[in-house]
VEXDREN-2710 file (C-alpha; in Angstrom, 1 decimal):
% VEXDREN-2710
k/r/px/py/pz
1/MET/0.0/0.0/0.0
2/SER/2.8/2.4/0.8
3/MET/4.4/1.7/-2.5
4/LEU/1.2/2.5/-4.4
5/ARG/0.8/5.7/-2.5
6/ASN/4.3/6.8/-3.4
7/LEU/3.7/6.0/-7.1
8/ALA/0.4/7.8/-7.1
9/VAL/2.0/10.9/-5.6
10/SER/4.8/10.8/-8.1
11/LEU/2.3/10.4/-11.0
12/ILE/0.0/13.3/-10.0
13/ASN/2.9/15.7/-9.1
14/SER/4.9/15.0/-12.2
15/LYS/5.0/17.9/-14.7
16/GLU/4.7/15.6/-17.6
17/GLU/2.0/13.6/-15.8
18/ARG/3.7/10.3/-16.5
19/ILE/6.2/8.0/-14.8
20/VAL/8.2/4.9/-15.8
21/THR/7.9/1.8/-13.7
22/THR/7.6/-1.9/-14.2
23/LEU/4.5/-3.3/-15.9
24/PRO/3.1/-5.1/-12.8
25/LYS/3.4/-2.0/-10.7
26/ALA/1.7/0.1/-13.5
27/LYS/-1.2/-2.4/-13.6
28/GLU/-1.6/-2.2/-9.9
29/LEU/-1.3/1.6/-9.8
30/ARG/-3.9/2.2/-12.5
31/PRO/-7.1/1.3/-10.5
32/PHE/-5.6/2.8/-7.4
33/VAL/-5.2/6.2/-8.9
34/GLU/-8.4/6.1/-10.9
35/LYS/-10.4/5.6/-7.7
36/ALA/-8.9/8.7/-6.2
37/ILE/-9.7/10.7/-9.4
38/THR/-13.3/9.4/-9.3
39/LEU/-13.7/10.9/-5.8
40/SER/-12.4/14.3/-7.0
41/ARG/-14.7/14.1/-10.0
42/ARG/-17.7/13.3/-7.8
43/ALA/-16.8/16.2/-5.5
44/ARG/-16.7/18.6/-8.4
45/GLY/-20.2/17.6/-9.5
46/LEU/-21.9/18.1/-6.2
47/GLU/-24.7/20.7/-6.0
48/GLY/-27.3/21.9/-3.5
49/ASP/-27.5/22.0/0.2
50/GLY/-24.8/20.1/2.1
51/SER/-22.5/19.9/-1.0
52/GLU/-19.6/21.4/0.9
53/ALA/-19.8/18.8/3.6
54/ARG/-20.1/16.0/1.1
55/ALA/-17.1/17.4/-0.8
56/LEU/-15.1/17.5/2.4
57/HIS/-16.0/13.9/3.1
58/LEU/-14.9/12.9/-0.4
59/ARG/-11.6/14.8/0.0
60/ARG/-10.9/13.0/3.3
61/GLN/-11.6/9.7/1.6
62/ALA/-9.2/10.6/-1.2
63/ALA/-6.5/11.6/1.3
64/GLY/-6.3/8.0/2.3
65/PHE/-4.7/7.3/-1.2
66/PHE/-1.8/9.6/-0.5
67/HIS/0.6/10.5/2.3
68/ALA/-1.4/13.7/2.8
69/GLY/-0.8/14.4/6.5
70/ASN/-3.0/16.8/8.5
71/LEU/-4.3/19.9/6.8
72/GLN/-5.8/21.5/10.0
73/HIS/-2.7/22.2/12.0
74/ALA/-1.9/25.8/12.9
75/THR/0.5/28.2/11.0
76/LEU/2.9/28.3/14.0
77/SER/3.8/25.2/15.8
78/GLY/5.8/24.6/19.0
79/LYS/6.3/26.8/22.1
80/ARG/9.0/28.9/20.4
81/GLY/6.8/29.9/17.5
82/GLN/8.6/27.8/14.9
83/LEU/7.2/28.0/11.4
84/ARG/5.1/25.2/10.1
85/PRO/7.1/22.8/7.9
86/ALA/6.5/22.7/4.2
87/ARG/3.6/20.6/3.0
88/THR/4.5/17.2/1.9
89/ALA/4.2/15.9/-1.7
90/GLY/1.1/14.0/-0.7
91/VAL/-0.7/17.3/0.3
92/ALA/0.4/18.9/-3.0
93/ALA/-1.0/15.8/-4.9
94/LEU/-4.3/15.9/-3.1
95/LYS/-4.6/19.7/-3.8
96/ARG/-3.9/19.2/-7.5
97/LEU/-6.3/16.3/-7.6
98/PHE/-9.3/18.3/-6.4
99/ASP/-8.3/21.6/-8.0
100/GLU/-7.2/20.6/-11.5
101/LEU/-7.8/16.9/-12.3
102/GLY/-11.4/16.9/-10.9
103/GLU/-12.3/19.7/-13.3
104/ARG/-10.5/18.1/-16.3
105/TYR/-12.2/14.7/-15.9
106/GLN/-15.6/16.1/-14.8
107/ASP/-17.3/14.8/-18.0
108/ARG/-15.2/11.7/-18.4
109/PRO/-16.8/8.6/-16.8
110/GLY/-13.6/6.6/-16.5
111/GLY/-10.3/5.7/-18.2
112/TYR/-8.2/8.5/-16.7
113/THR/-4.8/6.7/-17.3
114/ARG/-3.1/4.7/-20.1
115/ILE/-0.2/2.3/-20.1
116/PHE/2.5/1.9/-22.7
117/LYS/4.9/-1.0/-22.7
118/LEU/8.6/-0.1/-23.1
119/GLY/10.2/-3.5/-23.4
120/HIS/12.6/-5.3/-21.0
121/ARG/15.1/-3.6/-18.7
122/VAL/18.8/-4.4/-19.1
123/GLY/20.1/-6.3/-16.1
124/ASP/17.1/-7.9/-14.4
125/ASN/15.1/-8.2/-17.6
126/ALA/12.0/-6.6/-15.9
127/GLU/9.3/-5.5/-18.3
128/LEU/9.0/-1.7/-18.1
129/ALA/6.0/0.5/-18.9
130/VAL/4.9/4.1/-18.9
131/ILE/1.7/5.1/-17.1
132/GLU/0.4/8.5/-17.8
133/LEU/-2.7/10.6/-17.3
134/VAL/-5.1/11.2/-20.2
135/GLY/-5.0/14.8/-21.5
136/ASN/-1.5/15.5/-20.3
137/PRO/0.4/18.5/-21.7
138/ARG/2.4/16.3/-24.1
139/GLU/-0.8/14.9/-25.6
140/VAL/-2.4/18.3/-25.9
141/HIS/0.6/19.7/-27.7
142/ALA/0.6/16.8/-30.2
143/LEU/-3.1/17.4/-30.9
144/GLU/-2.5/21.1/-31.5
145/GLN/0.3/20.3/-33.9
146/ALA/-1.9/17.8/-35.8
147/LYS/-4.7/20.4/-36.1
148/LYS/-2.2/23.0/-37.5
149/ARG/-1.0/20.5/-40.1
150/ALA/-4.5/19.6/-41.0
151/ARG/-5.3/23.3/-41.6
152/HIS/-2.3/23.9/-43.9
153/THR/-2.6/20.7/-46.0
154/PRO/-5.9/21.6/-47.8
155/ALA/-4.5/25.0/-48.8
156/LYS/-1.5/23.4/-50.4
157/LYS/-3.7/20.9/-52.3
158/LYS/-5.9/23.8/-53.6
159/LYS/-2.8/25.7/-54.7
160/LYS/-1.5/22.6/-56.6
161/ALA/-4.9/22.1/-58.2
162/SER/-5.1/25.7/-59.3
163/GLU/-1.6/25.6/-60.7
164/ALA/-2.3/22.4/-62.8
165/PRO/-4.9/24.0/-65.2
166/LYS/-2.6/27.0/-65.7
167/SER/0.3/24.8/-66.7
168/ALA/-1.9/22.7/-69.0
169/ALA/-3.1/25.9/-70.7
170/ASP/0.4/27.2/-71.1
171/ALA/1.5/23.8/-72.5
172/GLY/-1.4/23.8/-75.0
173/SER/-0.8/27.3/-76.3
174/PRO/2.3/26.4/-78.4
175/ALA/0.4/23.6/-80.0
176/GLU/-2.4/25.9/-80.9
177/LYS/0.1/28.3/-82.4
178/GLN/1.7/25.6/-84.5
179/GLU/-1.7/24.5/-85.8
180/ALA/-2.5/28.1/-86.7
181/ALA/0.8/28.5/-88.4
182/ALA/0.3/25.3/-90.4
183/SER/-3.2/26.4/-91.5
184/GLU/-1.8/29.7/-92.7
185/THR/1.0/28.0/-94.7
186/GLU/-1.5/25.5/-96.3
187/ALA/-3.8/28.3/-97.5
188/PRO/-1.4/29.9/-100.1
189/VAL/-0.6/26.5/-101.5
190/LYS/-4.2/25.7/-102.2
191/LEU/-4.6/29.1/-103.9
192/ALA/-1.6/28.4/-106.1
193/GLU/-3.0/25.1/-107.2
194/THR/-6.3/26.5/-108.1
195/THR/-4.7/29.3/-110.2
196/ASP/-2.6/26.8/-112.2
197/GLU/-5.7/24.7/-113.0
198/ASP/-7.7/27.7/-114.1
199/SER/-4.9/28.8/-116.4
200/ALA/-4.5/25.4/-117.9
201/VAL/-8.1/25.0/-118.9
202/PRO/-8.3/27.9/-121.4
203/GLU/-5.1/26.7/-123.1
204/GLU/-6.6/23.3/-123.9
205/GLU/-9.8/25.0/-125.3
206/LYS/-7.7/27.1/-127.6
END
């Protein structure tokens, strides 16, 4: 249980929202983390009277999935007025879970994580895997880049399609010029032939 809590804290506090671990650990961590995310999603969707009390109850339940510590201690502790120690990573994970992830997955009924296999580790030959949260910054950036590429590709195709008829028209213009020139050269020849025939007929009659 302590190992799963540490892995859950590392996953939620990670900037990339992904960690590398062995495949059996990733498979055990997946339902463990998704239960905590479900609690935060339920707390985000509460409405009406008593919603704050129910949200607090769900938050305390989710705190059991992390090394959250006590959130109610005073600012100053000790007789000498020593400052309160910095919050642990579990408290930061719990805060991010209810402030950010609960809102992100509010309309998602499940499947908050995914697992990718990485192959076997050199040394002990353990099978490694990456477990990450759905909708992480890396995934969002990839989707934005794909949308940008999709926007630019139709414009290029339209440009190529518009350039093709122009090139065909340019290529056809010399042929038309040659045909026109050939027709112009054939016309005087026919005229010459007719004049010779006309001149030959009166000579025979004479």
